[in-house]
C-alpha positions as a Markdown table, in Angstrom:
| # | Residue | x | y | z |
|---|---|---|---|---|
| 1 | Met | 88.7 | 92.9 | 135.9 |
| 2 | Gln | 85.6 | 94.4 | 136.5 |
| 3 | Lys | 83.6 | 91.9 | 134.6 |
| 4 | Leu | 85.6 | 89.1 | 136.9 |
| 5 | Tyr | 83.8 | 90.7 | 140.0 |
| 6 | Ile | 80.7 | 90.5 | 138.3 |
| 7 | Val | 80.9 | 87.0 | 136.9 |
| 8 | Val | 82.3 | 86.5 | 140.5 |
| 9 | Ala | 79.5 | 87.9 | 142.5 |
| 10 | Ser | 76.5 | 86.8 | 140.1 |
| 11 | Leu | 77.8 | 83.1 | 140.9 |
| 12 | Val | 77.7 | 83.9 | 144.8 |
| 13 | Phe | 74.1 | 85.3 | 144.2 |
| 14 | Ala | 73.5 | 82.2 | 142.5 |
| 15 | Phe | 74.7 | 80.1 | 144.9 |
| 16 | Gly | 72.9 | 81.7 | 147.8 |
| 17 | Ser | 69.6 | 81.7 | 146.0 |
| 18 | Gly | 69.8 | 77.9 | 145.1 |
| 19 | Val | 70.6 | 77.6 | 149.4 |
| 20 | Leu | 67.5 | 79.3 | 150.2 |
| 21 | Val | 65.5 | 77.7 | 148.0 |
| 22 | Ala | 67.0 | 74.3 | 149.0 |
| 23 | Leu | 66.2 | 75.6 | 153.1 |
| 24 | Glu | 62.9 | 76.5 | 151.9 |
| 25 | Ala | 61.8 | 73.0 | 150.8 |
| 26 | Val | 63.5 | 71.6 | 153.4 |
| 27 | Glu | 61.2 | 73.7 | 156.0 |
| 28 | Ala | 58.3 | 72.7 | 154.3 |
| 29 | His | 59.1 | 68.8 | 154.5 |
| 30 | Ala | 59.7 | 69.3 | 157.5 |
| 31 | Glu | 56.4 | 71.5 | 158.8 |
| 32 | Leu | 54.6 | 68.5 | 157.1 |
| 33 | Arg | 56.3 | 65.6 | 159.1 |
| 34 | Val | 55.2 | 67.7 | 161.9 |
| 35 | Arg | 51.5 | 68.1 | 161.3 |
| 36 | Ala | 51.1 | 64.2 | 159.6 |
| 37 | Ala | 53.2 | 63.3 | 163.5 |
| 38 | Arg | 50.7 | 65.3 | 165.6 |
| 39 | Arg | 47.8 | 63.9 | 163.2 |
| 40 | Leu | 49.0 | 60.4 | 164.3 |
| 41 | Ala | 49.5 | 61.3 | 168.2 |
| 42 | Ala | 45.9 | 63.1 | 167.6 |
| 43 | Asp | 45.0 | 59.5 | 166.9 |
| 44 | Cys | 46.5 | 57.2 | 169.4 |
| 45 | Gln | 45.7 | 59.2 | 172.5 |
| 46 | Pro | 43.6 | 57.3 | 175.1 |
| 47 | Gln | 39.6 | 57.8 | 175.3 |
| 48 | Ala | 38.4 | 58.9 | 178.5 |
| 49 | Ala | 36.9 | 55.8 | 180.3 |
| 50 | Ala | 34.1 | 56.2 | 183.2 |
| 51 | Pro | 36.3 | 56.6 | 186.3 |
| 52 | Val | 36.6 | 53.4 | 188.3 |
| 53 | Thr | 35.5 | 53.4 | 192.4 |
| 54 | Ala | 36.9 | 51.2 | 194.3 |
| 55 | Thr | 34.7 | 49.4 | 196.6 |
| 56 | Pro | 35.4 | 47.9 | 200.0 |
| 57 | Ala | 36.8 | 44.4 | 200.1 |
| 58 | Gly | 33.7 | 41.8 | 201.0 |
| 59 | Ser | 30.8 | 44.6 | 200.4 |
| 60 | Arg | 28.4 | 44.4 | 197.1 |
| 61 | Ser | 27.2 | 47.0 | 195.1 |
């Protein structure tokens, strides 16, 4: 009976370890996607332009 407990504990440990490894891989992939999205968003930001000054109608500048 003790051998059965050892086998069950080993299976639970192996399954848990596999889940942790899978979660680490998902997290690493998600971090890469977030970094890529931030780079893309930074590239799409409009560049600062010279301020537009309004002149009264009919006046010449």
